[in-house]
C-alpha positions in Angstrom: 165.6 142.2 90.8 164.7 140.5 93.7 161.5 139.4 95.5 161.2 139.8 99.1 158.9 137.6 101.4 156.3 139.6 104.0 159.1 139.8 106.6 160.8 142.2 104.0 163.6 139.4 103.2 164.8 138.5 99.9 164.0 135.1 99.1 164.6 132.8 95.5 160.9 133.0 94.5 160.6 135.6 91.2 157.7 136.4 89.3 155.7 138.2 92.2 155.3 135.4 94.1 154.9 135.9 97.4 155.7 133.2 100.1 152.4 133.4 102.4 153.8 132.8 106.2 151.6 131.2 108.7 151.8 133.6 112.1 150.0 131.7 114.8 149.2 135.1 116.7 147.2 136.4 113.9 145.4 133.9 112.8 143.3 131.3 114.4 141.6 128.0 113.1 138.2 129.9 113.4 139.2 132.8 111.4 140.7 130.4 108.4 137.3 127.7 108.7 135.6 131.6 108.4 137.6 132.8 105.6 137.2 129.3 103.9 133.6 129.3 104.2 133.3 132.7 103.0 135.4 131.9 99.8 133.4 128.6 99.2 130.3 130.3 99.0 131.2 133.0 97.0 132.8 130.5 94.4 129.4 128.6 94.7 127.3 131.5 93.9 129.6 132.6 91.0 129.4 129.1 89.7 125.7 129.4 90.0 125.5 132.3 88.3 127.4 131.5 85.3 126.8 128.0 84.7 125.1 126.1 87.5 121.1 127.3 86.8 121.7 126.6 82.7 122.9 122.8 84.0 120.3 122.6 86.5 117.6 123.6 83.9 119.0 121.3 81.4 118.7 118.3 83.9 115.4 119.0 84.8 114.5 119.6 81.1 116.2 116.3 80.2 114.7 114.5 83.0 111.5 115.3 82.2 112.1 114.4 78.4 113.3 110.9 79.8 110.0 110.9 81.8 107.6 111.5 79.3 109.1 108.7 76.9 109.3 106.0 79.8 105.7 106.9 80.4 104.5 105.9 77.3 101.0 104.1 77.3 102.3 101.4 75.5 105.9 100.8 77.3 104.0 100.7 80.6 101.3 98.0 79.3 103.8 95.6 77.7 103.8 92.1 78.2 107.0 91.8 80.3 105.8 94.8 82.6 102.5 93.2 83.0 103.8 89.7 83.9 105.8 91.8 86.9 102.8 93.2 87.9 101.0 89.5 88.0 104.3 88.4 90.0 104.0 90.7 92.6 100.0 89.9 92.8 101.2 86.7 93.2 103.9 87.2 96.0 101.7 89.4 98.1 98.7 86.7 98.1 101.1 84.1 99.2 103.0 86.2 101.9 100.8 88.7 102.9 97.1 88.0 102.6 97.2 84.1 103.1 99.9 83.8 105.6 97.9 86.8 107.7 94.4 85.1 107.6 96.2 81.9 108.8 97.8 83.6 111.7 94.8 85.2 112.5 92.9 81.9 112.4 94.9 80.4 114.6 93.1 79.6 118.3 96.5 81.0 120.4 94.4 80.2 123.4 94.8 76.2 122.9 98.6 76.4 122.9 100.8 75.0 125.7 102.1 77.1 128.6 105.8 76.8 128.4 107.6 77.8 131.6 109.9 80.1 131.7 113.1 80.6 133.1 112.9 83.8 134.8 109.4 83.2 136.6 110.1 83.4 140.2 
C-alpha cells in the first residue's frame, strides 16, 4: 500500500507517515508562533495538572523541613557561628564606624585648594 503526501502524490514513507510541506502562502511566522505558544501552554498546563503541583508541593515541604533543621537553637548558636558574628562586628567597627568618624572629624575647610585645569 502506498502512502500519499498532502499533494496527493505517492511517497516512500509508510506507516501512515504524512510528510508535512510548508506552504509559504498559507502559514505566516506569526501563525506558527501563536501555534507554538498555544501548544506550549497546553503542555505546561497538562504537566502542572499531572505532576507539577505534586513536585512543587514536595519541594516546598522539603525546603521547610530543611529550614527547620537548620534553624535549631544548638546549630544557630554554635561556636563557629559565634566566631563569624564576632568577625562581622570587628569588620563593621574597623571599616565602617571608625572610618566614618574619622572622615566626619576632618576639617575640610583647612585643606589646600587645587587649581582646576578647566577653570577659565
